[in-house]
C-alpha positions in Angstrom: -9.3 -91.9 63.4 -8.1 -91.9 59.8 -4.9 -90.4 60.6 -4.3 -92.9 63.5 -5.1 -95.8 61.3 -2.7 -94.7 58.6 0.0 -94.1 61.2 -0.5 -97.6 62.7 -1.2 -99.8 59.7 0.3 -97.7 56.8 2.4 -100.7 55.6 -0.7 -102.8 54.9 -2.9 -100.3 52.9 -1.3 -100.9 49.4 -1.9 -98.6 46.6 -5.8 -98.8 46.6 -5.9 -98.1 50.3 -3.4 -95.2 50.3 -5.3 -93.7 47.3 -8.6 -93.5 49.3 -6.9 -92.4 52.6 -4.8 -89.7 50.9 -7.8 -88.5 48.8 -9.7 -87.8 52.1 -6.5 -86.2 53.8 -5.9 -84.0 50.9 -9.3 -82.5 51.5 -8.4 -82.1 55.1 -5.1 -80.4 54.2 -6.9 -78.0 51.9 -9.4 -77.1 54.6 -6.7 -76.5 57.1 -4.8 -74.2 54.7 -7.9 -72.2 54.2 -9.0 -72.0 57.8 -8.9 -68.4 59.1 -8.5 -69.3 62.7 -5.7 -71.5 64.4 -7.3 -73.0 67.5 -5.9 -75.8 69.5 -7.9 -78.4 67.8 -6.8 -77.5 64.3 -3.1 -77.2 65.5 -3.3 -80.8 66.7 -4.9 -82.0 63.5 -2.2 -80.2 61.5 0.6 -81.7 63.5 -0.9 -85.2 63.2 -1.2 -84.7 59.4 2.4 -83.5 59.2 3.6 -86.4 61.4 2.0 -88.9 58.9 4.5 -87.9 56.2 7.4 -87.7 58.6 6.8 -91.3 59.8 6.9 -92.5 56.3 10.8 -92.8 57.0 9.6 -96.0 59.1 7.7 -97.5 56.2 9.1 -100.5 54.3 10.2 -99.6 50.7 7.3 -101.4 49.0 4.8 -99.5 51.2 6.5 -96.2 50.5 6.3 -96.9 46.8 2.6 -97.7 47.2 2.1 -94.4 48.8 3.9 -92.5 46.0 1.8 -94.3 43.4 -1.3 -93.4 45.3 -0.2 -89.7 45.4 0.1 -89.9 41.6 -3.5 -91.2 41.3 -4.8 -88.5 43.5 -3.1 -85.8 41.4 -4.7 -87.1 38.2 -8.1 -87.0 40.0 -7.5 -83.5 41.5 -10.5 -81.2 41.3 -8.4 -78.2 40.4 -4.9 -76.9 40.4 -5.0 -75.7 44.0 -5.7 -79.4 45.1 -3.0 -80.6 42.8 -0.4 -78.2 44.2 -1.3 -79.2 47.8 -0.7 -82.9 46.9 2.5 -82.3 45.2 3.7 -80.2 48.1 3.2 -83.3 50.2 5.0 -85.5 47.7 8.0 -83.2 48.1 7.9 -83.6 52.1 7.7 -87.4 51.6 10.9 -87.3 49.4 12.7 -85.0 51.9 11.9 -87.4 54.7 13.1 -90.3 52.9 16.2 -88.8 51.2 18.6 -91.6 52.3 16.6 -94.1 50.5 15.3 -91.8 47.8 17.0 -93.7 44.9 15.0 -96.9 45.6 11.8 -95.0 44.8 13.1 -92.4 42.3 11.5 -94.0 39.4 8.2 -93.8 41.0 8.6 -90.2 42.0 9.8 -89.3 38.5 6.8 -91.0 36.9 4.5 -88.8 38.9 6.4 -85.5 38.2 6.9 -86.4 34.5 3.2 -87.1 33.9 2.3 -83.7 35.4 5.0 -81.8 33.4 4.0 -83.4 30.2 0.3 -82.7 30.6 -1.3 -80.1 28.6 -3.6 -78.8 31.3 -3.1 -76.8 34.3 0.1 -74.7 33.8 0.3 -74.0 37.5 0.5 -77.6 38.3 3.3 -78.1 35.8 5.4 -75.3 37.4 4.5 -76.6 40.8 5.6 -80.1 40.0 8.9 -78.8 38.5 9.5 -76.7 41.6 8.9 -79.6 43.9 11.4 -81.8 42.0 14.0 -79.0 42.0 13.6 -78.6 45.9 13.9 -82.3 46.4 17.1 -82.4 44.3 18.4 -79.4 46.1 17.9 -81.3 49.4 19.4 -84.6 48.1 22.5 -83.0 46.7 23.5 -81.1 49.8 26.6 -82.2 51.8 26.2 -85.5 53.5 22.5 -86.0 52.4 23.2 -89.3 50.5 25.8 -90.6 52.9 23.5 -93.5 53.8 23.3 -94.6 50.1 25.4 -97.7 49.2 27.1 -95.7 46.3 26.5 -92.0 46.8 28.4 -91.1 43.4 25.9 -93.4 41.5 23.0 -92.0 43.5 23.7 -88.3 42.5 24.1 -89.4 38.8 20.8 -91.4 38.8 18.9 -88.4 40.4 20.1 -85.9 38.1 19.7 -88.0 34.9 16.1 -88.2 35.3 15.8 -84.5 34.5 16.8 -85.0 30.8 13.1 -86.0 29.7 11.8 -82.9 31.4 14.2 -80.6 29.7 12.5 -81.8 26.5 9.1 -81.1 27.7 6.8 -79.5 25.1 5.8 -76.9 27.5 8.1 -73.9 28.0 7.0 -73.2 31.6 8.1 -76.6 32.9 11.5 -76.4 31.0 12.1 -73.0 32.5 11.6 -74.1 36.0 13.8 -77.2 35.5 16.5 -75.1 34.1 16.2 -72.7 37.1 16.4 -75.6 39.4 19.6 -76.8 37.7 21.1 -73.4 38.3 20.1 -73.3 41.9 21.6 -76.9 42.3 25.0 -75.7 40.8 24.9 -72.5 42.9 24.3 -74.3 46.2 25.8 -77.7 45.8 28.1 -77.6 42.8 31.0 -78.2 45.2 29.4 -81.4 46.4 28.9 -83.1 43.2 31.1 -86.2 42.7 33.5 -86.5 39.7 31.1 -88.9 37.8 28.2 -86.6 38.4 29.8 -83.7 36.5 29.5 -85.6 33.2 25.8 -86.0 33.8 25.4 -82.2 34.8 27.2 -81.1 31.5 25.0 -83.4 29.6 21.9 -81.9 31.1 23.1 -78.3 30.4 23.9 -79.3 26.9 20.6 -80.9 26.4 18.8 -77.7 27.6 20.8 -75.7 25.2 20.2 -77.9 22.2 16.5 -78.0 22.8 16.1 -74.3 23.3 18.3 -73.2 20.4 16.7 -75.8 17.9 13.3 -74.4 19.0 14.8 -71.0 17.9 15.8 -72.3 14.6 19.5 -72.9 15.3 21.4 -76.3 15.0 24.0 -76.8 17.7 26.6 -78.7 15.6 28.8 -77.1 12.9 28.2 -77.9 9.3 30.4 -80.7 7.9 31.2 -78.5 5.1 32.8 -76.0 7.5 34.4 -78.5 9.8 37.3 -79.5 7.8 38.6 -81.5 10.8 35.5 -83.5 11.3 36.3 -87.3 12.0 36.8 -89.7 9.1 35.2 -93.1 8.8 38.4 -94.6 10.4 38.0 -92.6 13.6 34.3 -91.8 13.8 33.5 -94.2 16.6 36.0 -92.8 18.9 35.1 -89.3 18.0 31.5 -90.0 18.9 32.7 -91.2 22.2 34.5 -88.2 23.0 31.7 -85.8 21.7 29.1 -87.5 23.9 25.6 -88.6 23.1 24.3 -85.1 23.2 25.7 -84.3 19.7 24.5 -87.6 18.1 20.9 -87.4 19.3 18.2 -87.1 16.6 17.4 -83.6 16.0 14.0 -81.9 16.7 11.6 -81.3 14.0 13.0 -78.4 11.9 11.5 -75.0 12.8 12.0 -71.7 11.0 13.6 -69.0 13.4 11.3 -66.4 14.6 12.6 -62.9 13.8 11.9 -60.1 16.3 11.2 -56.5 15.4 14.9 -55.5 15.6 15.9 -58.2 13.1 17.2 -60.7 15.6 16.3 -64.2 16.0 13.7 -64.6 18.7 14.2 -67.3 21.2 12.4 -68.8 24.3 12.4 -67.3 27.6 14.4 -70.2 28.8 17.6 -69.3 26.8 18.8 -66.7 29.3 18.7 -69.1 32.1 20.7 -71.7 30.0 23.1 -69.1 29.3 23.5 -68.4 33.0 24.0 -72.1 33.5 26.9 -72.0 30.8 28.4 -69.0 32.4 28.5 -70.5 36.0 30.1 -73.6 34.6 32.9 -71.9 32.8 33.6 -69.3 35.5 33.4 -71.5 38.6 33.5 -75.2 37.8 35.9 -75.8 34.9 38.3 -77.6 37.1 35.5 -80.2 37.7 34.4 -80.7 34.1 35.7 -84.0 32.7 37.8 -83.8 29.4 35.1 -86.0 27.8 32.5 -83.4 28.4 34.4 -80.4 27.0 33.2 -81.0 23.4 29.5 -80.8 24.6 30.1 -77.6 26.5 32.2 -76.2 23.7 29.4 -76.9 21.2 26.7 -75.4 23.3 28.8 -72.3 23.9 29.6 -71.9 20.2 26.0 -72.1 19.2 25.1 -69.3 21.7 27.8 -67.2 20.1 26.4 -67.7 16.7 22.8 -67.1 17.9 21.6 -63.6 17.3 18.5 -63.7 19.5 20.3 -62.6 22.7 22.2 -59.8 21.0 25.8 -59.0 20.2 26.9 -58.7 23.7 25.8 -62.1 24.6 27.7 -63.4 21.5 30.8 -61.6 22.5 30.4 -63.0 26.0 30.1 -66.5 24.6 33.2 -66.1 22.5 35.0 -65.2 25.8 33.6 -68.4 27.3 35.4 -70.4 24.6 38.6 -68.7 25.5 37.9 -69.5 29.2 37.6 -73.2 28.2 40.8 -73.2 26.3 42.6 -71.6 29.3 41.0 -74.2 31.7 42.0 -77.1 29.3 45.6 -75.8 29.3 45.6 -75.3 33.2 44.0 -78.5 34.4 44.5 -81.2 31.6 47.7 -80.3 29.7 51.2 -80.4 30.8 54.0 -78.3 28.7 56.1 -80.5 26.5 59.5 -79.6 25.2 60.1 -79.1 21.6 62.0 -82.3 21.3 59.4 -84.5 22.8 56.8 -83.4 20.2 58.4 -83.9 16.9 56.9 -82.1 13.9 56.7 -84.0 10.6 59.2 -82.7 8.1 57.8 -80.7 5.3 58.6 -80.4 1.5 61.3 -78.0 0.2 60.1 -75.0 -1.6 60.4 -75.6 -5.3 61.9 -72.8 -7.3 59.2 -70.7 -8.8 56.4 -72.4 -7.0 53.1 -70.7 -6.8 50.6 -73.3 -5.3 50.6 -72.8 -1.7 48.5 -75.9 -1.1 51.3 -78.0 -2.7 53.8 -76.6 -0.3 51.7 -77.2 2.9 53.0 -80.1 5.0 51.1 -83.3 4.9 48.5 -83.9 7.6 49.6 -85.0 11.0 48.5 -88.3 12.4 47.3 -86.6 15.5 49.1 -89.1 17.8 51.5 -86.7 19.4 50.1 -83.8 21.4 50.9 -81.7 24.3 50.3 -83.7 27.5 47.4 -85.9 26.7 47.6 -87.8 23.4 45.2 -87.6 20.4 42.1 -87.2 22.5 43.4 -83.9 24.1 44.3 -82.8 20.6 40.7 -83.3 19.4 39.5 -81.1 22.4 41.8 -78.3 21.4 40.6 -78.5 17.7 36.9 -78.6 18.8 37.5 -75.3 20.6 39.3 -73.7 17.7 36.9 -75.0 15.1 34.0 -73.2 17.0 36.1 -70.0 16.8 36.8 -70.6 13.2 33.1 -70.7 12.5 32.7 -67.3 14.5 35.6 -65.8 12.6 33.5 -65.6 9.5 30.3 -64.4 11.4 28.3 -61.7 9.7 28.6 -59.4 12.5 32.0 -57.6 12.6 32.3 -57.3 16.3 31.7 -61.0 16.8 34.1 -62.3 14.0 36.9 -59.8 15.0 36.5 -60.9 18.7 36.7 -64.6 17.5 39.9 -64.0 15.5 41.5 -62.4 18.5 40.5 -65.2 20.9 41.7 -67.8 18.5 45.0 -66.5 18.0 45.4 -65.4 21.8 44.7 -69.0 22.8 47.4 -70.3 20.4 49.9 -67.6 21.6 49.2 -68.2 25.2 49.0 -72.2 25.2 50.9 -73.1 22.0 53.4 -75.1 24.0 50.7 -77.1 25.8 48.8 -77.6 22.6 51.8 -79.3 21.2 53.6 -78.4 18.0 51.8 -81.0 15.7 48.4 -79.6 16.8 49.7 -76.0 16.6 50.7 -76.7 12.9 47.4 -78.3 12.1 45.5 -75.3 13.5 47.6 -72.9 11.3 47.2 -75.0 8.2 43.6 -76.0 8.5 42.1 -73.2 10.5 43.9 -69.8 10.2 44.7 -70.3 6.6 41.0 -71.2 5.9 39.9 -68.2 7.9 41.9 -65.8 5.6 40.6 -67.5 2.5 37.0 -67.3 3.7 37.3 -63.6 4.9 38.9 -62.7 1.6 35.9 -64.4 -0.3 33.5 -62.5 1.8 35.1 -59.2 1.3 35.2 -59.9 -2.4 31.4 -60.6 -2.3 30.7 -57.5 -0.4 32.7 -55.4 -2.7 30.8 -56.9 -5.7 27.5 -56.1 -4.0 28.5 -52.6 -3.1 29.5 -51.9 -6.7 26.2 -53.4 -8.0 24.4 -51.1 -5.6 26.4 -48.0 -6.6 25.7 -48.6 -10.3 22.1 -49.1 -9.7 21.9 -45.8 -7.8 23.6 -44.1 -10.8 21.1 -45.5 -13.3 18.2 -44.5 -11.0 16.7 -41.0 -11.3 17.6 -40.1 -7.9 21.2 -41.4 -7.7 23.0 -40.6 -4.3 26.7 -40.0 -3.9 28.1 -41.9 -0.9 30.8 -40.4 1.2 34.1 -42.3 1.2 34.1 -42.5 5.1 30.8 -44.5 5.1 31.2 -47.7 7.0 30.3 -50.2 4.5 30.2 -54.1 4.7 33.2 -54.1 2.3 35.3 -51.8 4.6 34.2 -54.0 7.7 35.4 -57.2 5.9 38.6 -55.6 4.8 39.2 -54.6 8.5 38.7 -58.1 9.4 41.2 -59.3 6.8 43.8 -56.9 8.0 43.2 -58.1 11.6 43.5 -61.7 10.5 46.8 -61.3 8.6 48.3 -59.4 11.5 47.3 -61.9 14.0 48.4 -64.7 11.8 51.8 -63.2 11.4 52.1 -63.1 15.2 51.1 -66.6 15.5 53.3 -67.7 12.9 56.3 -66.0 14.4 55.5 -67.7 17.7 55.1 -70.9 16.0 58.6 -70.5 14.4 60.2 -70.6 17.6 58.3 -73.8 18.6 58.7 -75.8 15.5 61.7 -74.6 13.5 62.3 -73.4 10.0 61.2 -76.5 8.0 57.7 -76.4 9.4 57.5 -72.5 9.4 58.5 -71.9 5.7 55.5 -73.4 3.9 53.1 -71.5 6.3 54.9 -68.3 5.9 54.8 -68.7 2.1 51.1 -69.3 2.2 50.7 -66.1 4.2 52.7 -64.2 1.6 50.6 -65.6 -1.2 47.5 -64.6 0.7 48.6 -61.1 1.0 49.5 -61.1 -2.7 46.2 -62.2 -3.9 44.4 -59.7 -1.6 46.5 -56.8 -3.0 45.7 -58.0 -6.6 42.0 -58.0 -5.7 42.0 -54.5 -4.2 43.6 -53.1 -7.5 41.0 -54.7 -9.9 
């Protein structure tokens, strides 16, 4: 009788009426699931209960919203997590049966899901709520599911945007399930996402990376002291627009990184899933990523490369992702320009007896002439190269050597598409600075090794160290040799693109750097 009444007069029940009815029907649902036998009567009752949610597609929008609010009230009053999971499952069915007009009631659905995922009680219900949401999104984002919506592109974006709050949930189990759901959506329906939706998807992945890495004690953005190409006050507003809101959000409370038994930073269990999201984006969907989202993707990958909690192999893989982004930027967003179409600013003539390399460097470029896309594309290249610059002085020799090779390979492969002005800017402000910082690190390591050796001699049990021992000093020296060799290759390539006047000051700087390094080794 209750089922028949709800089927006949559901549009008149309101929130209070649906709350009472669904409360009784949830008990019936629980009993049916526990029933050991499946007689004809139970089968008829189960089919009638299922048809109640199927016929919600015929309800007016207001009545459908009342039913969703009533489900939320019943979840709050659930006697245990089992009952709560049953009610959540019915909420998922209701959404799937009304996927064509889901956007009209999406705020109410998300209110119910968010209340459960943010609750400190019943971990099973949090996971169940996140799982229901992911299933609903997978159904809604499949091909043709939103064809009846007035604006399918906006509908996709609004459905996904609601996940941002859940990705910042204080509960790791909820965040983990939402991240897994995002991964499943990309794997199953990535090709079906509209162009405007990709910006939202990248923003969600970047949010997940920021939250999880900050909880592990790592900041996503580069320090301003390192980022010599950070925007000035004149172009700060435009740069903020390019970077997207993810990099300007207020940081989470500072946390000390947890150190595992092997000396690495410990992270949450969500980090491997977020890393898989980044891997899938870089390998399969870079052609869909809008240029305005590239800085967010680059910053997330660069932070994973600097993070030690997933091991050296993950850091090396992340460095490879940065190379993939540079390759995709050149392939999908840049057009090669001839040398004459990208003028390089004339440089100063070398003075006789000059010894100050900084005085000989060409003046800064205005950044308005770049390969195939203007100043904005130049900043995208710079963002990629700055992440590699930070990794080029990483404390782990494998990571920094890989970063130097990736940075110089990108310049050698895509120098013409980068544009001569940006090329010169990278040589002056990135590669030269890398050599300087590597030399300082090698000098520091040499001083530390000497101090350790002297301390060993003064001790009662001084030990002689064999010359073949792989010390930090030797590792930094190897990085210095690699950096100079790669710089020389890039500089030779640049001379073919820009001419002698732009090439000479940079070549002189490299010679001075070699001279300073040799003097340091003879002291």
